[in-house]
LOVO-879016 format. One record per residue: residue number from 0; residue in three letters; x, y, z of N, C-alpha, C in turn. Coordinates in steps of 0.1 Angstrom, whole numbers, plus 5000, padded with zeros to 4 digits. Layout:
BEGIN
atom i NUM; aa ALA; neast X; nnorth Y; nup Z; caeast X; canorth Y; caup Z; ceast X; cnorth Y; cup Z
...
This chain:
BEGIN
atom i 0; aa MET; neast 4815; nnorth 5031; nup 5282; caeast 4822; canorth 5019; caup 5280; ceast 4833; cnorth 5022; cup 5270
atom i 1; aa PRO; neast 4846; nnorth 5019; nup 5273; caeast 4857; canorth 5022; caup 5264; ceast 4857; cnorth 5014; cup 5251
atom i 2; aa ASN; neast 4862; nnorth 5019; nup 5240; caeast 4863; canorth 5012; caup 5228; ceast 4873; cnorth 5001; cup 5229
atom i 3; aa ARG; neast 4870; nnorth 4990; nup 5223; caeast 4879; canorth 4978; caup 5222; ceast 4890; cnorth 4981; cup 5212
atom i 4; aa PRO; neast 4902; nnorth 4977; nup 5215; caeast 4913; canorth 4979; caup 5206; ceast 4911; cnorth 4970; cup 5193
atom i 5; aa ALA; neast 4915; nnorth 4975; nup 5182; caeast 4914; canorth 4967; caup 5170; ceast 4922; cnorth 4954; cup 5171
atom i 6; aa VAL; neast 4917; nnorth 4944; nup 5165; caeast 4925; canorth 4931; caup 5164; ceast 4936; cnorth 4933; cup 5155
atom i 7; aa ALA; neast 4948; nnorth 4926; nup 5158; caeast 4959; canorth 4927; caup 5149; ceast 4956; cnorth 4923; cup 5135
atom i 8; aa LEU; neast 4960; nnorth 4930; nup 5125; caeast 4958; canorth 4927; caup 5111; ceast 4966; cnorth 4914; cup 5107
atom i 9; aa ALA; neast 4960; nnorth 4904; nup 5102; caeast 4967; canorth 4892; caup 5097; ceast 4973; cnorth 4895; cup 5083
atom i 10; aa LEU; neast 4986; nnorth 4893; nup 5083; caeast 4993; canorth 4895; caup 5070; ceast 4993; cnorth 4882; cup 5062
atom i 11; aa ARG; neast 4993; nnorth 4883; nup 5049; caeast 4994; canorth 4871; caup 5040; ceast 5009; cnorth 4867; cup 5040
atom i 12; aa ASP; neast 5011; nnorth 4855; nup 5035; caeast 5025; canorth 4850; caup 5034; ceast 5034; cnorth 4859; cup 5025
atom i 13; aa GLY; neast 5045; nnorth 4862; nup 5031; caeast 5055; canorth 4870; caup 5023; ceast 5053; cnorth 4885; cup 5023
atom i 14; aa ASP; neast 5041; nnorth 4889; nup 5028; caeast 5038; canorth 4904; caup 5028; ceast 5046; cnorth 4912; cup 5038
atom i 15; aa ARG; neast 5049; nnorth 4906; nup 5050; caeast 5057; canorth 4914; caup 5059; ceast 5071; cnorth 4918; cup 5054
atom i 16; aa GLU; neast 5077; nnorth 4909; nup 5047; caeast 5090; canorth 4912; caup 5041; ceast 5089; cnorth 4923; cup 5030
atom i 17; aa GLU; neast 5079; nnorth 4922; nup 5022; caeast 5077; canorth 4932; caup 5011; ceast 5073; cnorth 4946; cup 5017
atom i 18; aa LEU; neast 5065; nnorth 4946; nup 5027; caeast 5061; canorth 4958; caup 5034; ceast 5073; cnorth 4965; cup 5041
atom i 19; aa THR; neast 5081; nnorth 4956; nup 5047; caeast 5093; canorth 4961; caup 5054; ceast 5102; cnorth 4967; cup 5044
atom i 20; aa ARG; neast 5104; nnorth 4961; nup 5033; caeast 5113; canorth 4966; caup 5022; ceast 5108; cnorth 4979; cup 5017
atom i 21; aa LEU; neast 5095; nnorth 4981; nup 5016; caeast 5089; canorth 4994; caup 5011; ceast 5092; cnorth 5005; cup 5021
atom i 22; aa THR; neast 5091; nnorth 5002; nup 5034; caeast 5094; canorth 5012; caup 5044; ceast 5108; cnorth 5016; cup 5045
atom i 23; aa ARG; neast 5117; nnorth 5007; nup 5041; caeast 5132; canorth 5010; caup 5042; ceast 5138; cnorth 5015; cup 5029
atom i 24; aa SER; neast 5131; nnorth 5014; nup 5018; caeast 5137; canorth 5018; caup 5005; ceast 5137; cnorth 5033; cup 5004
atom i 25; aa SER; neast 5149; nnorth 5038; nup 4998; caeast 5150; canorth 5052; caup 4996; ceast 5144; cnorth 5056; cup 4982
atom i 26; aa SER; neast 5141; nnorth 5046; nup 4974; caeast 5136; canorth 5049; caup 4961; ceast 5120; cnorth 5049; cup 4960
atom i 27; aa VAL; neast 5114; nnorth 5045; nup 4971; caeast 5099; canorth 5044; caup 4972; ceast 5094; cnorth 5058; cup 4976
atom i 28; aa ARG; neast 5082; nnorth 5062; nup 4969; caeast 5076; canorth 5074; caup 4973; ceast 5072; cnorth 5074; cup 4988
atom i 29; aa ALA; neast 5072; nnorth 5085; nup 4994; caeast 5069; canorth 5086; caup 5008; ceast 5056; cnorth 5081; cup 5012
atom i 30; aa GLY; neast 5046; nnorth 5084; nup 5003; caeast 5032; canorth 5080; caup 5006; ceast 5031; cnorth 5065; cup 5006
atom i 31; aa LEU; neast 5038; nnorth 5058; nup 4997; caeast 5038; canorth 5044; caup 4996; ceast 5044; cnorth 5038; cup 5009
atom i 32; aa ALA; neast 5055; nnorth 5043; nup 5013; caeast 5062; canorth 5038; caup 5025; ceast 5053; cnorth 5040; cup 5037
atom i 33; aa GLN; neast 5046; nnorth 5052; nup 5037; caeast 5037; canorth 5055; caup 5048; ceast 5026; cnorth 5044; cup 5049
atom i 34; aa ARG; neast 5020; nnorth 5041; nup 5038; caeast 5009; canorth 5031; caup 5037; ceast 5014; cnorth 5017; cup 5042
atom i 35; aa ALA; neast 5026; nnorth 5014; nup 5038; caeast 5032; canorth 5001; caup 5042; ceast 5034; cnorth 5001; cup 5057
atom i 36; aa ARG; neast 5039; nnorth 5012; nup 5063; caeast 5041; canorth 5013; caup 5077; ceast 5028; cnorth 5012; cup 5085
atom i 37; aa ILE; neast 5017; nnorth 5018; nup 5080; caeast 5004; canorth 5017; caup 5086; ceast 5000; cnorth 5002; cup 5087
atom i 38; aa VAL; neast 5001; nnorth 4995; nup 5076; caeast 4998; canorth 4981; caup 5076; ceast 5006; cnorth 4972; cup 5086
atom i 39; aa LEU; neast 5019; nnorth 4975; nup 5086; caeast 5028; canorth 4968; caup 5095; ceast 5025; cnorth 4970; cup 5110
atom i 40; aa LEU; neast 5022; nnorth 4983; nup 5113; caeast 5018; canorth 4986; caup 5127; ceast 5005; cnorth 4979; cup 5131
atom i 41; aa ALA; neast 4996; nnorth 4979; nup 5121; caeast 4983; canorth 4973; caup 5124; ceast 4985; cnorth 4958; cup 5126
atom i 42; aa ALA; neast 4994; nnorth 4952; nup 5118; caeast 4997; canorth 4938; caup 5120; ceast 5004; cnorth 4935; cup 5133
atom i 43; aa ASP; neast 5011; nnorth 4944; nup 5139; caeast 5018; canorth 4943; caup 5152; ceast 5008; cnorth 4945; cup 5163
atom i 44; aa GLY; neast 4995; nnorth 4948; nup 5160; caeast 4985; canorth 4950; caup 5171; ceast 4985; cnorth 4964; cup 5177
atom i 45; aa VAL; neast 4991; nnorth 4973; nup 5171; caeast 4991; canorth 4987; caup 5176; ceast 4977; cnorth 4993; cup 5174
atom i 46; aa ALA; neast 4972; nnorth 5000; nup 5183; caeast 4959; canorth 5006; caup 5182; ceast 4958; cnorth 5016; cup 5171
atom i 47; aa ASN; neast 4946; nnorth 5017; nup 5165; caeast 4945; canorth 5026; caup 5153; ceast 4948; cnorth 5040; cup 5156
atom i 48; aa THR; neast 4944; nnorth 5045; nup 5168; caeast 4947; canorth 5059; caup 5172; ceast 4962; cnorth 5061; cup 5174
atom i 49; aa ALA; neast 4968; nnorth 5051; nup 5180; caeast 4983; canorth 5052; caup 5181; ceast 4990; cnorth 5052; cup 5168
atom i 50; aa ILE; neast 4985; nnorth 5044; nup 5158; caeast 4991; canorth 5043; caup 5145; ceast 4990; cnorth 5057; cup 5139
atom i 51; aa ALA; neast 4978; nnorth 5063; nup 5139; caeast 4975; canorth 5076; caup 5133; ceast 4985; cnorth 5086; cup 5139
atom i 52; aa GLU; neast 4987; nnorth 5086; nup 5152; caeast 4996; canorth 5096; caup 5158; ceast 5010; cnorth 5094; cup 5154
atom i 53; aa LYS; neast 5014; nnorth 5081; nup 5154; caeast 5028; canorth 5078; caup 5151; ceast 5032; cnorth 5081; cup 5136
atom i 54; aa VAL; neast 5022; nnorth 5078; nup 5127; caeast 5025; canorth 5080; caup 5113; ceast 5022; cnorth 5094; cup 5108
atom i 55; aa GLY; neast 5013; nnorth 5101; nup 5115; caeast 5009; canorth 5114; caup 5112; ceast 4998; cnorth 5115; cup 5102
atom i 56; aa VAL; neast 4988; nnorth 5106; nup 5103; caeast 4976; canorth 5106; caup 5095; ceast 4964; cnorth 5106; cup 5104
atom i 57; aa SER; neast 4952; nnorth 5106; nup 5098; caeast 4940; canorth 5106; caup 5106; ceast 4936; cnorth 5091; cup 5109
atom i 58; aa ARG; neast 4928; nnorth 5090; nup 5120; caeast 4923; canorth 5076; caup 5123; ceast 4915; cnorth 5070; cup 5111
atom i 59; aa PRO; neast 4906; nnorth 5078; nup 5105; caeast 4899; canorth 5072; caup 5093; ceast 4909; cnorth 5067; cup 5082
atom i 60; aa THR; neast 4920; nnorth 5074; nup 5080; caeast 4930; canorth 5069; caup 5070; ceast 4936; cnorth 5056; cup 5074
atom i 61; aa VAL; neast 4939; nnorth 5054; nup 5087; caeast 4943; canorth 5041; caup 5092; ceast 4933; cnorth 5030; cup 5090
atom i 62; aa LEU; neast 4920; nnorth 5033; nup 5093; caeast 4910; canorth 5023; caup 5091; ceast 4908; cnorth 5020; cup 5076
atom i 63; aa GLN; neast 4910; nnorth 5030; nup 5067; caeast 4909; canorth 5027; caup 5053; ceast 4920; cnorth 5018; cup 5048
atom i 64; aa ARG; neast 4932; nnorth 5021; nup 5053; caeast 4944; canorth 5012; caup 5049; ceast 4942; cnorth 4998; cup 5054
atom i 65; aa ARG; neast 4938; nnorth 4997; nup 5066; caeast 4935; canorth 4983; caup 5072; ceast 4925; cnorth 4976; cup 5064
atom i 66; aa ASN; neast 4914; nnorth 4983; nup 5060; caeast 4903; canorth 4976; caup 5053; ceast 4907; cnorth 4972; cup 5039
atom i 67; aa ARG; neast 4915; nnorth 4981; nup 5032; caeast 4920; canorth 4978; caup 5019; ceast 4929; cnorth 4966; cup 5019
atom i 68; aa TYR; neast 4938; nnorth 4966; nup 5029; caeast 4947; canorth 4954; caup 5030; ceast 4939; cnorth 4941; cup 5032
atom i 69; aa ALA; neast 4930; nnorth 4942; nup 5042; caeast 4922; canorth 4930; caup 5045; ceast 4914; cnorth 4925; cup 5033
atom i 70; aa ALA; neast 4909; nnorth 4934; nup 5025; caeast 4901; canorth 4930; caup 5013; ceast 4910; cnorth 4926; cup 5001
atom i 71; aa LYS; neast 4921; nnorth 4933; nup 4999; caeast 4928; canorth 4930; caup 4986; ceast 4943; cnorth 4926; cup 4988
atom i 72; aa GLY; neast 4947; nnorth 4925; nup 5000; caeast 4961; canorth 4922; caup 5002; ceast 4971; cnorth 4933; cup 5000
atom i 73; aa ILE; neast 4983; nnorth 4930; nup 4996; caeast 4993; canorth 4941; caup 4994; ceast 4990; cnorth 4951; cup 4984
atom i 74; aa ASP; neast 4982; nnorth 4947; nup 4974; caeast 4978; canorth 4957; caup 4963; ceast 4968; cnorth 4967; cup 4969
atom i 75; aa GLY; neast 4960; nnorth 4963; nup 4978; caeast 4949; canorth 4971; caup 4984; ceast 4953; cnorth 4985; cup 4988
atom i 76; aa PRO; neast 4963; nnorth 4986; nup 4996; caeast 4967; canorth 5000; caup 5001; ceast 4974; cnorth 5008; cup 4990
atom i 77; aa TYR; neast 4977; nnorth 5002; nup 4979; caeast 4985; canorth 5010; caup 4969; ceast 4977; cnorth 5013; cup 4956
atom i 78; aa VAL; neast 4966; nnorth 5007; nup 4954; caeast 4958; canorth 5010; caup 4942; ceast 4947; cnorth 5020; cup 4946
atom i 79; aa PRO; neast 4945; nnorth 5031; nup 4939; caeast 4950; canorth 5034; caup 4926; ceast 4963; cnorth 5041; cup 4925
atom i 80; aa HIS; neast 4970; nnorth 5042; nup 4936; caeast 4983; canorth 5049; caup 4937; ceast 4994; cnorth 5040; cup 4931
atom i 81; aa PHE; neast 4993; nnorth 5038; nup 4918; caeast 5002; canorth 5028; caup 4911; ceast 5016; cnorth 5033; cup 4911
atom i 82; aa SER; neast 5025; nnorth 5024; nup 4914; caeast 5039; canorth 5027; caup 4914; ceast 5047; cnorth 5016; cup 4907
atom i 83; aa LEU; neast 5056; nnorth 5020; nup 4898; caeast 5065; canorth 5010; caup 4892; ceast 5074; cnorth 5004; cup 4901
atom i 84; aa SER; neast 5076; nnorth 5010; nup 4913; caeast 5086; canorth 5004; caup 4923; ceast 5081; cnorth 4991; cup 4929
atom i 85; aa ILE; neast 5068; nnorth 4988; nup 4927; caeast 5063; canorth 4975; caup 4932; ceast 5058; cnorth 4966; cup 4921
atom i 86; aa TRP; neast 5064; nnorth 4969; nup 4909; caeast 5061; canorth 4961; caup 4897; ceast 5067; cnorth 4947; cup 4898
atom i 87; aa PRO; neast 5060; nnorth 4936; nup 4894; caeast 5046; canorth 4936; caup 4890; ceast 5037; cnorth 4932; cup 4901
atom i 88; aa PRO; neast 5027; nnorth 4940; nup 4904; caeast 5017; canorth 4935; caup 4914; ceast 5009; cnorth 4925; cup 4907
atom i 89; aa THR; neast 5003; nnorth 4915; nup 4914; caeast 4996; canorth 4904; caup 4908; ceast 4982; cnorth 4903; cup 4914
atom i 90; aa GLY; neast 4974; nnorth 4895; nup 4908; caeast 4961; canorth 4892; caup 4913; ceast 4950; cnorth 4901; cup 4907
atom i 91; aa GLU; neast 4938; nnorth 4896; nup 4909; caeast 4926; canorth 4903; caup 4904; ceast 4925; cnorth 4916; cup 4912
atom i 92; aa GLY; neast 4922; nnorth 4927; nup 4904; caeast 4921; canorth 4940; caup 4911; ceast 4934; cnorth 4947; cup 4913
atom i 93; aa SER; neast 4945; nnorth 4941; nup 4909; caeast 4958; canorth 4947; caup 4910; ceast 4961; cnorth 4957; cup 4899
atom i 94; aa ALA; neast 4971; nnorth 4965; nup 4901; caeast 4975; canorth 4975; caup 4891; ceast 4978; cnorth 4968; cup 4878
atom i 95; aa ALA; neast 4984; nnorth 4957; nup 4879; caeast 4988; canorth 4949; caup 4866; ceast 4975; cnorth 4945; cup 4859
atom i 96; aa ALA; neast 4965; nnorth 4941; nup 4866; caeast 4953; canorth 4937; caup 4860; ceast 4946; cnorth 4949; cup 4853
atom i 97; aa CYS; neast 4947; nnorth 4961; nup 4860; caeast 4941; canorth 4973; caup 4855; ceast 4947; cnorth 4977; cup 4842
atom i 98; aa PHE; neast 4960; nnorth 4974; nup 4840; caeast 4967; canorth 4978; caup 4828; ceast 4966; cnorth 4967; cup 4817
atom i 99; aa GLY; neast 4960; nnorth 4956; nup 4820; caeast 4958; canorth 4946; caup 4811; ceast 4971; cnorth 4939; cup 4807
atom i 100; aa VAL; neast 4974; nnorth 4940; nup 4794; caeast 4986; canorth 4933; caup 4789; ceast 4998; cnorth 4942; cup 4788
atom i 101; aa LEU; neast 4998; nnorth 4954; nup 4792; caeast 5009; canorth 4963; caup 4791; ceast 5020; cnorth 4959; cup 4801
atom i 102; aa GLY; neast 5032; nnorth 4959; nup 4797; caeast 5043; canorth 4956; caup 4805; ceast 5049; cnorth 4968; cup 4811
atom i 103; aa LYS; neast 5059; nnorth 4967; nup 4819; caeast 5066; canorth 4978; caup 4826; ceast 5071; cnorth 4988; cup 4816
atom i 104; aa GLU; neast 5078; nnorth 4983; nup 4805; caeast 5084; canorth 4992; caup 4795; ceast 5073; cnorth 4999; cup 4787
atom i 105; aa GLU; neast 5062; nnorth 4992; nup 4784; caeast 5052; canorth 4999; caup 4777; ceast 5045; cnorth 5010; cup 4785
atom i 106; aa VAL; neast 5043; nnorth 5007; nup 4798; caeast 5037; canorth 5017; caup 4806; ceast 5047; cnorth 5029; cup 4807
atom i 107; aa SER; neast 5060; nnorth 5027; nup 4809; caeast 5069; canorth 5038; caup 4809; ceast 5069; cnorth 5046; cup 4797
atom i 108; aa ASP; neast 5068; nnorth 5039; nup 4785; caeast 5068; canorth 5046; caup 4772; ceast 5055; cnorth 5055; cup 4772
atom i 109; aa LEU; neast 5044; nnorth 5050; nup 4776; caeast 5031; canorth 5058; caup 4776; ceast 5032; cnorth 5070; cup 4785
atom i 110; aa LEU; neast 5038; nnorth 5067; nup 4797; caeast 5039; canorth 5079; caup 4806; ceast 5049; cnorth 5089; cup 4800
atom i 111; aa GLY; neast 5059; nnorth 5085; nup 4794; caeast 5068; canorth 5094; caup 4788; ceast 5062; cnorth 5103; cup 4777
atom i 112; aa GLU; neast 5053; nnorth 5096; nup 4769; caeast 5046; canorth 5103; caup 4759; ceast 5036; cnorth 5113; cup 4765
atom i 113; aa LEU; neast 5029; nnorth 5110; nup 4775; caeast 5020; canorth 5119; caup 4782; ceast 5027; cnorth 5131; cup 4788
atom i 114; aa VAL; neast 5039; nnorth 5129; nup 4793; caeast 5047; canorth 5140; caup 4798; ceast 5050; cnorth 5150; cup 4787
atom i 115; aa HIS; neast 5054; nnorth 5145; nup 4776; caeast 5058; canorth 5154; caup 4764; ceast 5045; cnorth 5161; cup 4759
atom i 116; aa LEU; neast 5034; nnorth 5155; nup 4760; caeast 5021; canorth 5161; caup 4755; ceast 5017; cnorth 5172; cup 4764
atom i 117; aa GLY; neast 5019; nnorth 5171; nup 4777; caeast 5014; canorth 5180; caup 4787; ceast 5021; cnorth 5193; cup 4786
C-alpha cells in the first residue's frame, strides 16, 4: 500500500509573507532561508520527499521543520538557530522569550564582547 501524501501545512496569519521575505532576502543566512522554503513548500501541499529533493535536505529534516512550525509557528523552525534578522520574534518559546529582557542592542553588545574574548 503506497504512503499517503502529507496534508498541506496550515500557515498562521501573516506567516506566508514573512516566510517569503526570508526566502528572498540577501541578508538572511542560507540555512534560515532554506527552513523558510521548506515550510512554504509544505504549505503549498508539496510531498515531503519532493521537498527534500528540491531543497537538498533529508526527508527527516523536512518532517522536523513541518513539526516545529506546526507546534510553535514561525519561531519553531528557527529556534535555537537565533538570528537578529528576524528580530523581534514573539510568543512563548520564542528567541525573545529565551533572552528575557535583553533588547537587540544589548544582545549585539554581548555578542561583540564574546567575540573579543574568544
